[in-house]
C-alpha positions in Angstrom: 1.7 0.4 4.3 -0.6 -2.7 4.6 1.3 -4.6 1.9 4.5 -4.2 3.9 2.8 -5.3 7.1 1.4 -8.3 5.4 4.9 -9.4 4.4 6.3 -8.7 7.9 3.5 -10.6 9.7 3.7 -13.5 7.3 7.4 -13.8 8.1 6.6 -13.5 11.9 4.1 -16.4 11.6 6.7 -18.6 9.9 9.3 -17.6 12.5 7.0 -18.6 15.3 6.2 -22.0 13.6 10.0 -22.6 13.2 10.6 -21.5 16.9 13.0 -18.7 15.7 13.1 -15.2 17.0 12.1 -12.1 15.0 12.0 -8.4 15.9 9.6 -5.7 14.8 11.2 -2.3 13.8 9.2 0.9 13.7 10.2 4.5 12.9 8.3 6.3 15.6 9.6 9.9 15.4 11.7 12.1 13.2 13.5 15.4 13.7 14.3 17.0 10.3 13.9 15.1 7.0 14.5 11.5 6.0 14.0 9.0 3.2 10.8 7.8 4.8 8.5 9.1 7.5 7.4 7.8 10.9 5.1 4.8 10.6 7.3 2.8 8.3 8.1 -0.7 9.6 10.3 -3.7 8.9 11.3 -6.9 10.6 14.6 -8.8 11.2 15.0 -12.5 11.7 17.6 -13.9 14.1 19.7 -15.1 11.1 19.9 -11.5 9.8 17.2 -11.8 7.1 15.4 -8.5 6.7 11.8 -8.1 5.6 11.1 -4.6 4.3 13.2 -1.5 5.0 12.9 1.8 6.8 15.3 3.8 4.6 17.0 3.6 1.2 19.4 1.0 2.7 21.7 3.2 4.8 20.1 2.7 8.2 19.4 -1.0 8.1 23.0 -2.2 8.9 22.9 -0.2 12.2 19.5 -1.5 13.0 20.7 -5.1 12.5 23.6 -4.4 14.9 21.4 -2.8 17.5 18.8 -5.6 17.2 21.3 -8.2 18.6 20.7 -7.1 22.2 16.9 -7.3 21.6 17.3 -10.9 20.4 19.4 -11.7 23.4 17.6 -9.9 26.2 14.1 -9.9 24.7 13.7 -6.2 25.7 12.7 -3.4 23.4 15.2 -0.7 22.5 14.8 2.8 21.1 17.6 3.4 18.6 18.5 7.0 17.7 20.1 7.4 14.3 21.6 10.8 13.5 21.7 11.1 9.7 22.9 14.6 9.6 26.5 13.5 9.4 26.1 10.2 7.6 23.2 10.7 5.2 21.9 13.3 2.8 18.6 13.5 4.6 19.7 15.7 7.5 17.4 14.1 10.0 17.4 12.3 13.3 15.4 9.0 13.3 13.9 7.4 16.4 13.5 3.7 15.8 11.9 1.2 18.2 13.2 -2.4 17.9 11.0 -4.8 19.9 10.5 -8.6 20.2 7.9 -9.9 17.8 6.0 -12.6 19.7 2.3 -12.1 19.6 -0.3 -14.7 20.5 -1.5 -17.1 17.8 -4.9 -15.3 17.8 -3.1 -12.2 16.5 -2.3 -13.8 13.1 -5.8 -15.0 12.6 -7.2 -11.6 13.6 -4.8 -9.8 11.2 -5.7 -12.0 8.3 -9.4 -11.4 8.9 -8.9 -7.7 9.3 -7.1 -7.0 6.1 -9.5 -9.1 4.1 -12.4 -7.1 5.5 -10.9 -3.9 3.9 -11.4 -2.0 7.1 -8.8 0.2 8.6 -7.2 -0.6 11.9 -4.8 1.1 14.4 -1.2 0.6 15.6 -0.2 2.3 18.8 3.6 2.3 19.6 4.8 3.6 23.0 8.4 4.6 23.5 10.6 7.1 25.3 13.2 9.4 24.0 14.7 9.8 27.5 17.9 7.8 27.7 16.9 6.2 31.0 13.7 4.7 29.6 14.8 3.7 26.1 14.5 0.0 27.0 10.7 0.3 27.4 7.9 0.4 24.9 6.0 -1.7 22.4 3.4 -1.9 19.8 -0.3 -2.7 20.1 -2.5 -3.6 17.1 -6.2 -2.8 17.5 -8.7 -4.6 15.2 -12.2 -3.3 15.8 -12.5 -3.6 19.6 -9.8 -6.2 20.1 -6.2 -5.3 20.9 -3.1 -7.4 20.6 0.3 -6.6 22.1 3.2 -7.8 19.9 5.2 -9.0 22.9 3.1 -10.0 26.0 6.3 -9.8 28.2 7.0 -6.1 27.4 5.7 -3.2 29.4 4.4 -1.1 26.6 2.6 1.6 28.6 5.1 2.9 31.2 6.6 5.4 28.8 6.3 9.0 27.8 5.5 9.1 24.1 3.0 7.4 21.9 2.9 7.1 18.1 -0.5 6.4 16.7 -1.1 5.2 13.2 -4.2 4.3 11.2 -3.6 1.6 8.6 -6.0 1.9 5.7 -7.2 -1.0 3.5 -4.9 -2.2 0.9 -5.0 -0.2 -2.3 -6.7 -2.2 -5.0 -6.6 -1.9 -8.8 -9.3 -3.3 -11.0 -8.0 -3.8 -14.5 -10.8 -4.3 -17.0 -9.0 -5.9 -20.0 -6.6 -8.8 -20.7 -4.3 -7.6 -23.5 -0.6 -7.2 -23.3 -0.7 -3.7 -21.8 -3.0 -5.0 -19.0 -0.3 -7.6 -18.2 2.3 -5.0 -17.8 0.1 -2.7 -15.7 -0.6 -5.7 -13.5 3.1 -6.5 -13.1 4.0 -2.9 -12.1 1.1 -2.4 -9.8 1.6 -5.6 -7.9 5.3 -4.8 -7.5 4.1 -1.6 -5.9 2.1 -3.5 -3.4 -1.3 -3.0 -4.9 -3.9 -5.8 -4.9 -4.7 -6.3 -8.5 -7.8 -7.9 -9.9 -8.1 -8.7 -13.6 -11.6 -8.4 -15.1 -12.1 -10.1 -18.4 -15.2 -11.0 -20.5 -16.6 -14.5 -19.7 -15.5 -15.9 -23.1 -11.8 -14.7 -22.7 -9.6 -17.8 -22.8 -6.9 -16.4 -20.4 -6.5 -17.2 -16.7 -4.7 -15.7 -13.7 -1.6 -17.5 -14.8 -1.3 -15.0 -17.6 -1.0 -12.1 -15.2 2.0 -12.2 -12.9 1.2 -10.6 -9.6 -2.5 -10.6 -9.9 -4.5 -11.4 -6.7 -7.6 -12.4 -8.6 -8.9 -13.1 -12.2 -12.6 -12.8 -12.8 -14.1 -13.8 -16.1 -17.4 -11.8 -15.7 -19.7 -9.6 -17.7 -20.6 -6.0 -16.8 -23.5 -7.0 -14.5 -21.2 -9.1 -12.3 -18.5 -6.5 -12.4 -20.9 -4.0 -10.9 -21.1 -6.1 -7.8 -17.4 -5.5 -7.0 -16.6 -3.4 -4.0 -15.1 0.0 -5.0 -14.1 2.2 -2.1 -11.8 5.2 -1.7 -8.9 2.8 -1.9 -9.8 1.5 -5.3 -8.7 2.4 -8.8 -10.4 1.2 -12.0 -8.8 1.2 -15.4 -10.8 0.2 -18.5 -8.6 -1.1 -21.2 -10.3 -3.9 -23.1 -9.5 -2.3 -26.5 -13.1 -2.8 -27.4 -15.3 0.3 -27.5 -18.5 -1.7 -26.9 -17.0 -3.7 -24.0 -15.5 -0.6 -22.4 -18.9 1.2 -22.7 -20.8 -1.7 -21.1 -18.4 -2.0 -18.2 -18.2 1.7 -17.7 -22.0 2.1 -17.7 -22.4 -0.7 -15.2 -20.4 1.2 -12.5 -22.1 4.6 -13.1 -23.3 4.6 -9.5 -19.9 3.6 -8.0 -17.3 5.9 -6.6 -13.8 4.5 -7.0 -11.0 6.8 -6.0 -9.7 6.8 -9.6 -11.4 5.8 -12.9 -9.3 5.7 -16.0 -10.2 5.0 -19.6 -7.5 4.0 -22.1 -7.6 5.5 -25.6 -7.6 9.0 -27.2 -9.8 11.9 -26.3 -12.1 11.5 -29.3 -12.9 7.9 -28.1 -13.6 9.1 -24.6 -15.9 11.9 -25.9 -17.8 9.4 -28.1 -18.2 7.0 -25.2 -19.5 9.7 -22.9 -22.1 10.8 -25.5 -23.3 7.2 -25.7 -23.5 6.9 -21.9 -25.9 9.9 -21.9 -28.0 8.2 -24.6 -28.3 5.0 -22.6 -28.5 6.7 -19.2 -30.0 10.2 -19.5 -30.0 10.6 -15.7 -26.3 9.7 -15.2 -24.6 11.9 -12.6 -22.3 14.5 -14.1 -19.9 14.0 -11.2 -19.4 10.5 -12.5 -18.6 11.8 -15.9 -16.2 14.4 -14.5 -14.4 11.7 -12.5 -13.3 9.8 -15.7 -9.6 10.2 -16.5 -9.4 9.7 -20.2 -7.0 9.4 -21.7 -5.6 7.6 -18.6 -2.1 8.6 -17.6 0.2 11.5 -17.3 2.2 13.0 -20.2 5.6 11.4 -20.0 5.8 10.5 -23.7 4.9 6.9 -23.0 5.1 4.6 -26.0 5.6 1.0 -24.9 3.2 -1.0 -22.7 5.6 -0.7 -19.8 5.9 3.1 -20.1 2.1 3.3 -20.4 1.8 1.4 -17.2 4.1 3.8 -15.5 2.1 6.8 -16.9 -1.2 5.4 -15.6 0.2 4.5 -12.2 1.7 8.0 -12.0 -1.7 9.5 -12.5 -3.4 7.2 -10.1 -0.9 8.1 -7.3 -1.3 11.8 -8.1 -5.0 11.6 -7.7 -5.0 9.4 -4.6 -2.3 11.5 -2.9 -4.1 14.8 -3.9 -1.0 16.1 -5.6 -0.4 18.6 -8.4 1.7 17.4 -11.3 5.1 19.1 -11.3 8.8 18.3 -11.5 10.3 17.8 -8.0 13.0 20.3 -8.9 10.3 22.9 -9.1 8.8 22.0 -5.7 9.7 24.7 -3.2 8.7 22.7 -0.1 9.8 19.3 1.1 8.7 16.2 -0.9 6.3 15.1 1.8 4.7 18.5 2.3 
């Protein structure tokens, strides 16, 4: 979610600088099923440019049409979209379209907040009652400071409230700089993950070799151990050097990333774990158990691109606490 918000708020900042209007769009409620769930957001510029999407593309045209009155009157509007007769999702979406005109302090506060890797809250008020659908609005709360997206909107005289906690951006630390690391970086960054490349100090490459990377660090295992690794962090070791992987792995033995992957066959993993115990006899067995090696899920991956998909698939499975299965075998809804 945070990567979508970053794009939206960046666009809003540019719009304010250019003295152009922009609206903030939020799915606040859902009856039935839909392509995406409440909490998804997008923005629309006055010229019709869309930043993000709240569906697979079928709802956005109607949102654009309904947004015209918001641009004109500068009043929020709750849009009700019944997909039961127009989509295959069989759900009714409640979508709040509101003017996006926060104070200048908001942009600075948002930038500071996401860089801190601390979660924050969005509270969106609205009413499903037809008589009150032109009321509502969103408030962002960073630590103890709140920012209303449109100071001229009465956001509180409504009946319903949608609360959302926005977690820190998901980050992927790739230890390695070979071709498969480049492909994993590309795919992960396109998914919205913040990607950091970790390479040995003597590696001649730079961030320019890794499209989509947020950072490139040419550091040894000691410096690597200083990196923040929270429950929104995945680490994949893929230097293609047994000694280097062993050093980097041993340096984070006291860390608890959400996912820890090791490229290479099972026998390589077993040998590495045995050597870890030799170097660090008191190493926590929970850390050993947390290692996913070989990294990835079994999709028959052969190319670097397919390997990247396999690894990302496993990361998502672990982070979302899912059990691997074909969706056709899932008896409940996708999001259940």
